[in-house]
mmCIF file as Biopython writes it, N, C-alpha, C and O atoms, coordinates in Angstrom:
data_model
#
loop_
_atom_site.group_PDB
_atom_site.id
_atom_site.type_symbol
_atom_site.label_atom_id
_atom_site.label_alt_id
_atom_site.label_comp_id
_atom_site.label_asym_id
_atom_site.label_entity_id
_atom_site.label_seq_id
_atom_site.pdbx_PDB_ins_code
_atom_site.Cartn_x
_atom_site.Cartn_y
_atom_site.Cartn_z
_atom_site.occupancy
_atom_site.B_iso_or_equiv
_atom_site.auth_seq_id
_atom_site.auth_asym_id
_atom_site.pdbx_PDB_model_num
ATOM 1   N N  . MET A ? 1  ? -8.584 -5.036 10.636 1.0 0.0 1  A 1 
ATOM 2   C CA . MET A ? 1  ? -7.264 -5.570 10.845 1.0 0.0 1  A 1 
ATOM 3   C C  . MET A ? 1  ? -6.353 -4.444 11.324 1.0 0.0 1  A 1 
ATOM 4   O O  . MET A ? 1  ? -6.093 -3.500 10.578 1.0 0.0 1  A 1 
ATOM 5   N N  . ALA A ? 2  ? -5.876 -4.533 12.530 1.0 0.0 2  A 1 
ATOM 6   C CA . ALA A ? 2  ? -4.972 -3.523 13.071 1.0 0.0 2  A 1 
ATOM 7   C C  . ALA A ? 2  ? -3.534 -3.948 12.816 1.0 0.0 2  A 1 
ATOM 8   O O  . ALA A ? 2  ? -3.182 -5.113 13.004 1.0 0.0 2  A 1 
ATOM 9   N N  . CYS A ? 3  ? -2.715 -3.015 12.394 1.0 0.0 3  A 1 
ATOM 10  C CA . CYS A ? 3  ? -1.299 -3.301 12.170 1.0 0.0 3  A 1 
ATOM 11  C C  . CYS A ? 3  ? -0.584 -3.306 13.503 1.0 0.0 3  A 1 
ATOM 12  O O  . CYS A ? 3  ? -0.853 -2.478 14.373 1.0 0.0 3  A 1 
ATOM 13  N N  . ARG A ? 4  ? 0.327  -4.245 13.652 1.0 0.0 4  A 1 
ATOM 14  C CA . ARG A ? 4  ? 1.113  -4.327 14.877 1.0 0.0 4  A 1 
ATOM 15  C C  . ARG A ? 4  ? 2.570  -4.521 14.524 1.0 0.0 4  A 1 
ATOM 16  O O  . ARG A ? 4  ? 2.892  -5.131 13.504 1.0 0.0 4  A 1 
ATOM 17  N N  . PRO A ? 5  ? 3.452  -4.004 15.364 1.0 0.0 5  A 1 
ATOM 18  C CA . PRO A ? 5  ? 4.866  -4.267 15.111 1.0 0.0 5  A 1 
ATOM 19  C C  . PRO A ? 5  ? 5.142  -5.773 15.207 1.0 0.0 5  A 1 
ATOM 20  O O  . PRO A ? 5  ? 4.532  -6.468 16.020 1.0 0.0 5  A 1 
ATOM 21  N N  . ALA A ? 6  ? 6.036  -6.258 14.399 1.0 0.0 6  A 1 
ATOM 22  C CA . ALA A ? 6  ? 6.406  -7.664 14.439 1.0 0.0 6  A 1 
ATOM 23  C C  . ALA A ? 6  ? 7.109  -7.976 15.756 1.0 0.0 6  A 1 
ATOM 24  O O  . ALA A ? 6  ? 7.629  -7.082 16.423 1.0 0.0 6  A 1 
ATOM 25  N N  . ASP A ? 7  ? 7.117  -9.254 16.117 1.0 0.0 7  A 1 
ATOM 26  C CA . ASP A ? 7  ? 7.733  -9.670 17.376 1.0 0.0 7  A 1 
ATOM 27  C C  . ASP A ? 7  ? 9.186  -9.235 17.484 1.0 0.0 7  A 1 
ATOM 28  O O  . ASP A ? 7  ? 9.628  -8.825 18.557 1.0 0.0 7  A 1 
ATOM 29  N N  . ASP A ? 8  ? 9.946  -9.319 16.374 1.0 0.0 8  A 1 
ATOM 30  C CA . ASP A ? 8  ? 11.356 -8.944 16.439 1.0 0.0 8  A 1 
ATOM 31  C C  . ASP A ? 8  ? 11.521 -7.446 16.694 1.0 0.0 8  A 1 
ATOM 32  O O  . ASP A ? 8  ? 12.475 -7.035 17.354 1.0 0.0 8  A 1 
ATOM 33  N N  . ILE A ? 9  ? 10.606 -6.631 16.182 1.0 0.0 9  A 1 
ATOM 34  C CA . ILE A ? 9  ? 10.668 -5.191 16.446 1.0 0.0 9  A 1 
ATOM 35  C C  . ILE A ? 9  ? 10.323 -4.914 17.900 1.0 0.0 9  A 1 
ATOM 36  O O  . ILE A ? 9  ? 10.974 -4.091 18.543 1.0 0.0 9  A 1 
ATOM 37  N N  . ALA A ? 10 ? 9.310  -5.588 18.425 1.0 0.0 10 A 1 
ATOM 38  C CA . ALA A ? 10 ? 8.937  -5.414 19.832 1.0 0.0 10 A 1 
ATOM 39  C C  . ALA A ? 10 ? 10.080 -5.840 20.750 1.0 0.0 10 A 1 
ATOM 40  O O  . ALA A ? 10 ? 10.337 -5.200 21.770 1.0 0.0 10 A 1 
ATOM 41  N N  . ARG A ? 11 ? 10.759 -6.920 20.383 1.0 0.0 11 A 1 
ATOM 42  C CA . ARG A ? 11 ? 11.902 -7.398 21.188 1.0 0.0 11 A 1 
ATOM 43  C C  . ARG A ? 11 ? 13.042 -6.371 21.152 1.0 0.0 11 A 1 
ATOM 44  O O  . ARG A ? 11 ? 13.652 -6.077 22.180 1.0 0.0 11 A 1 
ATOM 45  N N  . GLU A ? 12 ? 13.321 -5.836 19.974 1.0 0.0 12 A 1 
ATOM 46  C CA . GLU A ? 12 ? 14.368 -4.825 19.842 1.0 0.0 12 A 1 
ATOM 47  C C  . GLU A ? 12 ? 14.011 -3.560 20.626 1.0 0.0 12 A 1 
ATOM 48  O O  . GLU A ? 12 ? 14.871 -2.953 21.264 1.0 0.0 12 A 1 
ATOM 49  N N  . GLN A ? 13 ? 12.729 -3.168 20.571 1.0 0.0 13 A 1 
ATOM 50  C CA . GLN A ? 13 ? 12.273 -2.006 21.330 1.0 0.0 13 A 1 
ATOM 51  C C  . GLN A ? 13 ? 12.487 -2.235 22.831 1.0 0.0 13 A 1 
ATOM 52  O O  . GLN A ? 13 ? 12.947 -1.336 23.535 1.0 0.0 13 A 1 
ATOM 53  N N  . ALA A ? 14 ? 12.161 -3.412 23.313 1.0 0.0 14 A 1 
ATOM 54  C CA . ALA A ? 14 ? 12.332 -3.715 24.731 1.0 0.0 14 A 1 
ATOM 55  C C  . ALA A ? 14 ? 13.801 -3.646 25.142 1.0 0.0 14 A 1 
ATOM 56  O O  . ALA A ? 14 ? 14.122 -3.107 26.202 1.0 0.0 14 A 1 
ATOM 57  N N  . ILE A ? 15 ? 14.687 -4.182 24.319 1.0 0.0 15 A 1 
ATOM 58  C CA . ILE A ? 15 ? 16.121 -4.156 24.620 1.0 0.0 15 A 1 
ATOM 59  C C  . ILE A ? 15 ? 16.626 -2.719 24.693 1.0 0.0 15 A 1 
ATOM 60  O O  . ILE A ? 15 ? 17.341 -2.355 25.627 1.0 0.0 15 A 1 
ATOM 61  N N  . LEU A ? 16 ? 16.257 -1.905 23.710 1.0 0.0 16 A 1 
ATOM 62  C CA . LEU A ? 16 ? 16.718 -0.513 23.693 1.0 0.0 16 A 1 
ATOM 63  C C  . LEU A ? 16 ? 16.143 0.284  24.856 1.0 0.0 16 A 1 
ATOM 64  O O  . LEU A ? 16 ? 16.839 1.112  25.445 1.0 0.0 16 A 1 
ATOM 65  N N  . THR A ? 17 ? 14.878 0.041  25.191 1.0 0.0 17 A 1 
ATOM 66  C CA . THR A ? 17 ? 14.250 0.731  26.312 1.0 0.0 17 A 1 
ATOM 67  C C  . THR A ? 17 ? 14.941 0.364  27.626 1.0 0.0 17 A 1 
ATOM 68  O O  . THR A ? 17 ? 15.184 1.228  28.469 1.0 0.0 17 A 1 
ATOM 69  N N  . GLU A ? 18 ? 15.252 -0.915 27.792 1.0 0.0 18 A 1 
ATOM 70  C CA . GLU A ? 18 ? 15.969 -1.370 28.992 1.0 0.0 18 A 1 
ATOM 71  C C  . GLU A ? 18 ? 17.324 -0.682 29.128 1.0 0.0 18 A 1 
ATOM 72  O O  . GLU A ? 18 ? 17.819 -0.482 30.237 1.0 0.0 18 A 1 
ATOM 73  N N  . ARG A ? 19 ? 17.916 -0.324 27.999 1.0 0.0 19 A 1 
ATOM 74  C CA . ARG A ? 19 ? 19.232 0.328  28.015 1.0 0.0 19 A 1 
ATOM 75  C C  . ARG A ? 19 ? 19.114 1.849  28.113 1.0 0.0 19 A 1 
ATOM 76  O O  . ARG A ? 19 ? 20.116 2.556  28.008 1.0 0.0 19 A 1 
ATOM 77  N N  . GLY A ? 20 ? 17.893 2.354  28.313 1.0 0.0 20 A 1 
ATOM 78  C CA . GLY A ? 20 ? 17.710 3.773  28.553 1.0 0.0 20 A 1 
ATOM 79  C C  . GLY A ? 20 ? 17.350 4.624  27.351 1.0 0.0 20 A 1 
ATOM 80  O O  . GLY A ? 20 ? 17.282 5.848  27.464 1.0 0.0 20 A 1 
ATOM 81  N N  . TYR A ? 21 ? 17.119 4.008  26.209 1.0 0.0 21 A 1 
ATOM 82  C CA . TYR A ? 21 ? 16.771 4.775  25.018 1.0 0.0 21 A 1 
ATOM 83  C C  . TYR A ? 21 ? 15.277 5.062  24.986 1.0 0.0 21 A 1 
ATOM 84  O O  . TYR A ? 21 ? 14.469 4.249  25.436 1.0 0.0 21 A 1 
ATOM 85  N N  . ASP A ? 22 ? 14.916 6.221  24.453 1.0 0.0 22 A 1 
ATOM 86  C CA . ASP A ? 22 ? 13.520 6.571  24.222 1.0 0.0 22 A 1 
ATOM 87  C C  . ASP A ? 22 ? 13.166 6.076  22.828 1.0 0.0 22 A 1 
ATOM 88  O O  . ASP A ? 22 ? 13.631 6.637  21.836 1.0 0.0 22 A 1 
ATOM 89  N N  . VAL A ? 23 ? 12.358 5.043  22.743 1.0 0.0 23 A 1 
ATOM 90  C CA . VAL A ? 23 ? 12.079 4.370  21.475 1.0 0.0 23 A 1 
ATOM 91  C C  . VAL A ? 23 ? 10.642 4.618  21.051 1.0 0.0 23 A 1 
ATOM 92  O O  . VAL A ? 23 ? 9.722  4.495  21.859 1.0 0.0 23 A 1 
ATOM 93  N N  . ARG A ? 24 ? 10.449 4.962  19.799 1.0 0.0 24 A 1 
ATOM 94  C CA . ARG A ? 24 ? 9.120  5.097  19.198 1.0 0.0 24 A 1 
ATOM 95  C C  . ARG A ? 24 ? 9.049  4.166  18.004 1.0 0.0 24 A 1 
ATOM 96  O O  . ARG A ? 24 ? 9.940  4.176  17.154 1.0 0.0 24 A 1 
ATOM 97  N N  . VAL A ? 25 ? 8.012  3.370  17.932 1.0 0.0 25 A 1 
ATOM 98  C CA . VAL A ? 25 ? 7.792  2.483  16.794 1.0 0.0 25 A 1 
ATOM 99  C C  . VAL A ? 25 ? 6.566  2.996  16.055 1.0 0.0 25 A 1 
ATOM 100 O O  . VAL A ? 25 ? 5.481  3.098  16.628 1.0 0.0 25 A 1 
ATOM 101 N N  . LEU A ? 26 ? 6.743  3.311  14.801 1.0 0.0 26 A 1 
ATOM 102 C CA . LEU A ? 26 ? 5.650  3.793  13.976 1.0 0.0 26 A 1 
ATOM 103 C C  . LEU A ? 26 ? 5.165  2.662  13.079 1.0 0.0 26 A 1 
ATOM 104 O O  . LEU A ? 26 ? 5.951  2.016  12.386 1.0 0.0 26 A 1 
ATOM 105 N N  . VAL A ? 27 ? 3.867  2.440  13.106 1.0 0.0 27 A 1 
ATOM 106 C CA . VAL A ? 27 ? 3.254  1.441  12.229 1.0 0.0 27 A 1 
ATOM 107 C C  . VAL A ? 27 ? 2.139  2.118  11.448 1.0 0.0 27 A 1 
ATOM 108 O O  . VAL A ? 27 ? 1.600  3.142  11.867 1.0 0.0 27 A 1 
ATOM 109 N N  . SER A ? 28 ? 1.813  1.545  10.341 1.0 0.0 28 A 1 
ATOM 110 C CA . SER A ? 28 ? 0.787  2.151  9.499  1.0 0.0 28 A 1 
ATOM 111 C C  . SER A ? 28 ? -0.603 1.953  10.086 1.0 0.0 28 A 1 
ATOM 112 O O  . SER A ? 28 ? -0.888 0.942  10.728 1.0 0.0 28 A 1 
ATOM 113 N N  . ASP A ? 29 ? -1.455 2.932  9.854  1.0 0.0 29 A 1 
ATOM 114 C CA . ASP A ? 29 ? -2.866 2.786  10.182 1.0 0.0 29 A 1 
ATOM 115 C C  . ASP A ? 29 ? -3.497 1.882  9.144  1.0 0.0 29 A 1 
ATOM 116 O O  . ASP A ? 29 ? -3.104 1.922  7.978  1.0 0.0 29 A 1 
ATOM 117 N N  . PRO A ? 30 ? -4.456 1.075  9.532  1.0 0.0 30 A 1 
ATOM 118 C CA . PRO A ? 30 ? -5.098 0.197  8.552  1.0 0.0 30 A 1 
ATOM 119 C C  . PRO A ? 30 ? -6.041 0.990  7.644  1.0 0.0 30 A 1 
ATOM 120 O O  . PRO A ? 30 ? -7.165 1.304  8.034  1.0 0.0 30 A 1 
ATOM 121 N N  . TYR A ? 31 ? -5.586 1.307  6.452  1.0 0.0 31 A 1 
ATOM 122 C CA . TYR A ? 31 ? -6.397 2.050  5.502  1.0 0.0 31 A 1 
ATOM 123 C C  . TYR A ? 31 ? -6.979 1.107  4.455  1.0 0.0 31 A 1 
ATOM 124 O O  . TYR A ? 31 ? -7.595 1.564  3.492  1.0 0.0 31 A 1 
ATOM 125 N N  . TYR A ? 32 ? -6.799 -0.167 4.620  1.0 0.0 32 A 1 
ATOM 126 C CA . TYR A ? 32 ? -7.266 -1.158 3.661  1.0 0.0 32 A 1 
ATOM 127 C C  . TYR A ? 32 ? -8.096 -2.213 4.392  1.0 0.0 32 A 1 
ATOM 128 O O  . TYR A ? 32 ? -8.034 -2.335 5.615  1.0 0.0 32 A 1 
ATOM 129 N N  . ARG A ? 33 ? -8.864 -2.961 3.627  1.0 0.0 33 A 1 
ATOM 130 C CA . ARG A ? 33 ? -9.738 -3.978 4.221  1.0 0.0 33 A 1 
ATOM 131 C C  . ARG A ? 33 ? -9.114 -5.375 4.199  1.0 0.0 33 A 1 
ATOM 132 O O  . ARG A ? 33 ? -9.313 -6.156 5.129  1.0 0.0 33 A 1 
ATOM 133 N N  . LYS A ? 34 ? -8.369 -5.689 3.154  1.0 0.0 34 A 1 
ATOM 134 C CA . LYS A ? 34 ? -7.731 -7.001 3.059  1.0 0.0 34 A 1 
ATOM 135 C C  . LYS A ? 34 ? -6.340 -6.823 2.448  1.0 0.0 34 A 1 
ATOM 136 O O  . LYS A ? 34 ? -6.116 -5.866 1.707  1.0 0.0 34 A 1 
ATOM 137 N N  . PRO A ? 35 ? -5.413 -7.717 2.743  1.0 0.0 35 A 1 
ATOM 138 C CA . PRO A ? 35 ? -4.036 -7.548 2.261  1.0 0.0 35 A 1 
ATOM 139 C C  . PRO A ? 35 ? -3.916 -7.343 0.753  1.0 0.0 35 A 1 
ATOM 140 O O  . PRO A ? 35 ? -3.030 -6.613 0.309  1.0 0.0 35 A 1 
ATOM 141 N N  . THR A ? 36 ? -4.767 -7.957 -0.032 1.0 0.0 36 A 1 
ATOM 142 C CA . THR A ? 36 ? -4.661 -7.787 -1.487 1.0 0.0 36 A 1 
ATOM 143 C C  . THR A ? 36 ? -4.988 -6.357 -1.912 1.0 0.0 36 A 1 
ATOM 144 O O  . THR A ? 36 ? -4.632 -5.948 -3.017 1.0 0.0 36 A 1 
ATOM 145 N N  . ASP A ? 37 ? -5.664 -5.589 -1.048 1.0 0.0 37 A 1 
ATOM 146 C CA . ASP A ? 37 ? -5.936 -4.187 -1.365 1.0 0.0 37 A 1 
ATOM 147 C C  . ASP A ? 37 ? -4.646 -3.391 -1.526 1.0 0.0 37 A 1 
ATOM 148 O O  . ASP A ? 37 ? -4.622 -2.371 -2.215 1.0 0.0 37 A 1 
ATOM 149 N N  . LEU A ? 38 ? -3.581 -3.855 -0.896 1.0 0.0 38 A 1 
ATOM 150 C CA . LEU A ? 38 ? -2.300 -3.145 -0.980 1.0 0.0 38 A 1 
ATOM 151 C C  . LEU A ? 38 ? -1.740 -3.148 -2.399 1.0 0.0 38 A 1 
ATOM 152 O O  . LEU A ? 38 ? -0.891 -2.323 -2.736 1.0 0.0 38 A 1 
ATOM 153 N N  . LEU A ? 39 ? -2.204 -4.057 -3.214 1.0 0.0 39 A 1 
ATOM 154 C CA . LEU A ? 39 ? -1.753 -4.137 -4.606 1.0 0.0 39 A 1 
ATOM 155 C C  . LEU A ? 39 ? -2.647 -3.326 -5.540 1.0 0.0 39 A 1 
ATOM 156 O O  . LEU A ? 39 ? -2.357 -3.207 -6.731 1.0 0.0 39 A 1 
ATOM 157 N N  . ASP A ? 40 ? -3.713 -2.777 -5.014 1.0 0.0 40 A 1 
ATOM 158 C CA . ASP A ? 40 ? -4.688 -2.029 -5.809 1.0 0.0 40 A 1 
ATOM 159 C C  . ASP A ? 40 ? -4.258 -0.567 -5.893 1.0 0.0 40 A 1 
ATOM 160 O O  . ASP A ? 40 ? -4.135 0.105  -4.869 1.0 0.0 40 A 1 
ATOM 161 N N  . SER A ? 41 ? -4.032 -0.078 -7.102 1.0 0.0 41 A 1 
ATOM 162 C CA . SER A ? 41 ? -3.545 1.297  -7.278 1.0 0.0 41 A 1 
ATOM 163 C C  . SER A ? 41 ? -4.545 2.342  -6.778 1.0 0.0 41 A 1 
ATOM 164 O O  . SER A ? 41 ? -4.174 3.494  -6.554 1.0 0.0 41 A 1 
ATOM 165 N N  . ARG A ? 42 ? -5.797 1.952  -6.604 1.0 0.0 42 A 1 
ATOM 166 C CA . ARG A ? 42 ? -6.792 2.901  -6.083 1.0 0.0 42 A 1 
ATOM 167 C C  . ARG A ? 42 ? -6.531 3.256  -4.620 1.0 0.0 42 A 1 
ATOM 168 O O  . ARG A ? 42 ? -7.101 4.222  -4.114 1.0 0.0 42 A 1 
ATOM 169 N N  . PHE A ? 43 ? -5.695 2.505  -3.943 1.0 0.0 43 A 1 
ATOM 170 C CA . PHE A ? 43 ? -5.408 2.759  -2.541 1.0 0.0 43 A 1 
ATOM 171 C C  . PHE A ? 43 ? -4.200 3.678  -2.334 1.0 0.0 43 A 1 
ATOM 172 O O  . PHE A ? 43 ? -3.863 3.997  -1.193 1.0 0.0 43 A 1 
ATOM 173 N N  . VAL A ? 44 ? -3.554 4.102  -3.400 1.0 0.0 44 A 1 
ATOM 174 C CA . VAL A ? 44 ? -2.382 4.967  -3.286 1.0 0.0 44 A 1 
ATOM 175 C C  . VAL A ? 44 ? -2.738 6.264  -2.565 1.0 0.0 44 A 1 
ATOM 176 O O  . VAL A ? 44 ? -2.008 6.693  -1.671 1.0 0.0 44 A 1 
ATOM 177 N N  . ASP A ? 45 ? -3.845 6.889  -2.942 1.0 0.0 45 A 1 
ATOM 178 C CA . ASP A ? 45 ? -4.241 8.141  -2.294 1.0 0.0 45 A 1 
ATOM 179 C C  . ASP A ? 45 ? -4.549 7.925  -0.818 1.0 0.0 45 A 1 
ATOM 180 O O  . ASP A ? 45 ? -4.181 8.751  0.017  1.0 0.0 45 A 1 
ATOM 181 N N  . ALA A ? 46 ? -5.220 6.824  -0.488 1.0 0.0 46 A 1 
ATOM 182 C CA . ALA A ? 46 ? -5.538 6.525  0.914  1.0 0.0 46 A 1 
ATOM 183 C C  . ALA A ? 46 ? -4.258 6.303  1.717  1.0 0.0 46 A 1 
ATOM 184 O O  . ALA A ? 46 ? -4.147 6.760  2.855  1.0 0.0 46 A 1 
ATOM 185 N N  . ALA A ? 47 ? -3.295 5.603  1.125  1.0 0.0 47 A 1 
ATOM 186 C CA . ALA A ? 47 ? -2.030 5.353  1.806  1.0 0.0 47 A 1 
ATOM 187 C C  . ALA A ? 47 ? -1.262 6.652  2.012  1.0 0.0 47 A 1 
ATOM 188 O O  . ALA A ? 47 ? -0.690 6.878  3.079  1.0 0.0 47 A 1 
ATOM 189 N N  . THR A ? 48 ? -1.249 7.493  1.003  1.0 0.0 48 A 1 
ATOM 190 C CA . THR A ? 48 ? -0.560 8.781  1.104  1.0 0.0 48 A 1 
ATOM 191 C C  . THR A ? 48 ? -1.188 9.637  2.192  1.0 0.0 48 A 1 
ATOM 192 O O  . THR A ? 48 ? -0.480 10.250 2.990  1.0 0.0 48 A 1 
ATOM 193 N N  . GLN A ? 49 ? -2.493 9.679  2.225  1.0 0.0 49 A 1 
ATOM 194 C CA . GLN A ? 49 ? -3.195 10.470 3.236  1.0 0.0 49 A 1 
ATOM 195 C C  . GLN A ? 49 ? -2.924 9.926  4.643  1.0 0.0 49 A 1 
ATOM 196 O O  . GLN A ? 49 ? -2.694 10.703 5.569  1.0 0.0 49 A 1 
ATOM 197 N N  . ALA A ? 50 ? -2.949 8.611  4.807  1.0 0.0 50 A 1 
ATOM 198 C CA . ALA A ? 50 ? -2.681 8.009  6.111  1.0 0.0 50 A 1 
ATOM 199 C C  . ALA A ? 50 ? -1.260 8.325  6.576  1.0 0.0 50 A 1 
ATOM 200 O O  . ALA A ? 50 ? -1.051 8.680  7.736  1.0 0.0 50 A 1 
ATOM 201 N N  . GLY A ? 51 ? -0.288 8.199  5.681  1.0 0.0 51 A 1 
ATOM 202 C CA . GLY A ? 51 ? 1.102  8.495  6.037  1.0 0.0 51 A 1 
ATOM 203 C C  . GLY A ? 51 ? 1.321  9.954  6.372  1.0 0.0 51 A 1 
ATOM 204 O O  . GLY A ? 51 ? 2.074  10.275 7.291  1.0 0.0 51 A 1 
ATOM 205 N N  . THR A ? 52 ? 0.670  10.842 5.636  1.0 0.0 52 A 1 
ATOM 206 C CA . THR A ? 52 ? 0.784  12.279 5.901  1.0 0.0 52 A 1 
ATOM 207 C C  . THR A ? 52 ? 0.220  12.615 7.271  1.0 0.0 52 A 1 
ATOM 208 O O  . THR A ? 52 ? 0.820  13.382 8.024  1.0 0.0 52 A 1 
ATOM 209 N N  . GLN A ? 53 ? -0.928 12.043 7.593  1.0 0.0 53 A 1 
ATOM 210 C CA . GLN A ? 53 ? -1.548 12.298 8.893  1.0 0.0 53 A 1 
ATOM 211 C C  . GLN A ? 53 ? -0.675 11.778 10.028 1.0 0.0 53 A 1 
ATOM 212 O O  . GLN A ? 53 ? -0.502 12.454 11.041 1.0 0.0 53 A 1 
ATOM 213 N N  . GLN A ? 54 ? -0.133 10.592 9.862  1.0 0.0 54 A 1 
ATOM 214 C CA . GLN A ? 54 ? 0.743  10.034 10.890 1.0 0.0 54 A 1 
ATOM 215 C C  . GLN A ? 54 ? 1.981  10.902 11.078 1.0 0.0 54 A 1 
ATOM 216 O O  . GLN A ? 54 ? 2.432  11.112 12.204 1.0 0.0 54 A 1 
ATOM 217 N N  . GLY A ? 55 ? 2.524  11.400 9.982  1.0 0.0 55 A 1 
ATOM 218 C CA . GLY A ? 55 ? 3.689  12.276 10.061 1.0 0.0 55 A 1 
ATOM 219 C C  . GLY A ? 55 ? 3.393  13.534 10.853 1.0 0.0 55 A 1 
ATOM 220 O O  . GLY A ? 55 ? 4.206  13.969 11.669 1.0 0.0 55 A 1 
ATOM 221 N N  . ARG A ? 56 ? 2.238  14.113 10.615 1.0 0.0 56 A 1 
ATOM 222 C CA . ARG A ? 56 ? 1.847  15.311 11.368 1.0 0.0 56 A 1 
ATOM 223 C C  . ARG A ? 56 ? 1.698  15.018 12.852 1.0 0.0 56 A 1 
ATOM 224 O O  . ARG A ? 56 ? 2.057  15.839 13.697 1.0 0.0 56 A 1 
ATOM 225 N N  . GLU A ? 57 ? 1.165  13.838 13.164 1.0 0.0 57 A 1 
ATOM 226 C CA . GLU A ? 57 ? 0.929  13.478 14.565 1.0 0.0 57 A 1 
ATOM 227 C C  . GLU A ? 57 ? 2.232  13.295 15.351 1.0 0.0 57 A 1 
ATOM 228 O O  . GLU A ? 57 ? 2.263  13.565 16.551 1.0 0.0 57 A 1 
ATOM 229 N N  . VAL A ? 58 ? 3.284  12.852 14.710 1.0 0.0 58 A 1 
ATOM 230 C CA . VAL A ? 58 ? 4.538  12.603 15.432 1.0 0.0 58 A 1 
ATOM 231 C C  . VAL A ? 58 ? 5.584  13.689 15.207 1.0 0.0 58 A 1 
ATOM 232 O O  . VAL A ? 58 ? 6.628  13.678 15.860 1.0 0.0 58 A 1 
ATOM 233 N N  . ALA A ? 59 ? 5.328  14.615 14.306 1.0 0.0 59 A 1 
ATOM 234 C CA . ALA A ? 59 ? 6.337  15.615 13.934 1.0 0.0 59 A 1 
ATOM 235 C C  . ALA A ? 59 ? 6.806  16.453 15.122 1.0 0.0 59 A 1 
ATOM 236 O O  . ALA A ? 59 ? 8.006  16.681 15.275 1.0 0.0 59 A 1 
ATOM 237 N N  . GLU A ? 60 ? 5.896  16.908 15.951 1.0 0.0 60 A 1 
ATOM 238 C CA . GLU A ? 60 ? 6.293  17.764 17.074 1.0 0.0 60 A 1 
ATOM 239 C C  . GLU A ? 60 ? 7.196  17.015 18.042 1.0 0.0 60 A 1 
ATOM 240 O O  . GLU A ? 60 ? 8.233  17.538 18.453 1.0 0.0 60 A 1 
ATOM 241 N N  . ASP A ? 61 ? 6.812  15.790 18.413 1.0 0.0 61 A 1 
ATOM 242 C CA . ASP A ? 61 ? 7.642  15.007 19.329 1.0 0.0 61 A 1 
ATOM 243 C C  . ASP A ? 61 ? 9.003  14.694 18.721 1.0 0.0 61 A 1 
ATOM 244 O O  . ASP A ? 61 ? 10.023 14.769 19.406 1.0 0.0 61 A 1 
ATOM 245 N N  . LEU A ? 62 ? 9.023  14.348 17.446 1.0 0.0 62 A 1 
ATOM 246 C CA . LEU A ? 62 ? 10.298 14.051 16.802 1.0 0.0 62 A 1 
ATOM 247 C C  . LEU A ? 62 ? 11.173 15.304 16.691 1.0 0.0 62 A 1 
ATOM 248 O O  . LEU A ? 62 ? 12.395 15.226 16.818 1.0 0.0 62 A 1 
ATOM 249 N N  . GLY A ? 63 ? 10.552 16.442 16.456 1.0 0.0 63 A 1 
ATOM 250 C CA . GLY A ? 63 ? 11.304 17.689 16.409 1.0 0.0 63 A 1 
ATOM 251 C C  . GLY A ? 63 ? 11.964 18.006 17.742 1.0 0.0 63 A 1 
ATOM 252 O O  . GLY A ? 63 ? 13.114 18.444 17.778 1.0 0.0 63 A 1 
ATOM 253 N N  . LYS A ? 64 ? 11.249 17.788 18.829 1.0 0.0 64 A 1 
ATOM 254 C CA . LYS A ? 64 ? 11.806 18.002 20.165 1.0 0.0 64 A 1 
ATOM 255 C C  . LYS A ? 64 ? 12.970 17.059 20.416 1.0 0.0 64 A 1 
ATOM 256 O O  . LYS A ? 64 ? 14.010 17.459 20.941 1.0 0.0 64 A 1 
ATOM 257 N N  . TRP A ? 65 ? 12.781 15.794 20.032 1.0 0.0 65 A 1 
ATOM 258 C CA . TRP A ? 65 ? 13.842 14.812 20.218 1.0 0.0 65 A 1 
ATOM 259 C C  . TRP A ? 65 ? 15.072 15.168 19.389 1.0 0.0 65 A 1 
ATOM 260 O O  . TRP A ? 65 ? 16.198 15.100 19.883 1.0 0.0 65 A 1 
ATOM 261 N N  . TRP A ? 66 ? 14.860 15.547 18.131 1.0 0.0 66 A 1 
ATOM 262 C CA . TRP A ? 66 ? 15.953 15.851 17.217 1.0 0.0 66 A 1 
ATOM 263 C C  . TRP A ? 66 ? 16.783 17.036 17.718 1.0 0.0 66 A 1 
ATOM 264 O O  . TRP A ? 66 ? 18.006 17.046 17.577 1.0 0.0 66 A 1 
ATOM 265 N N  . ASN A ? 67 ? 16.117 18.024 18.297 1.0 0.0 67 A 1 
ATOM 266 C CA . ASN A ? 67 ? 16.784 19.242 18.721 1.0 0.0 67 A 1 
ATOM 267 C C  . ASN A ? 67 ? 17.240 19.213 20.193 1.0 0.0 67 A 1 
ATOM 268 O O  . ASN A ? 67 ? 17.793 20.194 20.690 1.0 0.0 67 A 1 
ATOM 269 N N  . ALA A ? 68 ? 17.011 18.109 20.872 1.0 0.0 68 A 1 
ATOM 270 C CA . ALA A ? 68 ? 17.425 18.004 22.280 1.0 0.0 68 A 1 
ATOM 271 C C  . ALA A ? 68 ? 18.945 17.936 22.381 1.0 0.0 68 A 1 
ATOM 272 O O  . ALA A ? 68 ? 19.618 17.387 21.510 1.0 0.0 68 A 1 
ATOM 273 N N  . ASP A ? 69 ? 19.450 18.489 23.429 1.0 0.0 69 A 1 
ATOM 274 C CA . ASP A ? 69 ? 20.915 18.470 23.654 1.0 0.0 69 A 1 
ATOM 275 C C  . ASP A ? 69 ? 21.341 17.248 24.396 1.0 0.0 69 A 1 
ATOM 276 O O  . ASP A ? 69 ? 22.529 17.074 24.668 1.0 0.0 69 A 1 
#
């Protein structure tokens, strides 16, 4: 199961992009097999690891954006 941005987020992204904004939408990597796994405390470490990895992957680009004039 791949996570995808909801339709309203995709619509908002399109509107902002049309107006000249550089938009990035971050969604979680699927670290679980079924939705009920999200309620299982054994998945906390997997979720933390997935979020940390995603943060590292976007940190450089976000840093450039944040510091741009």
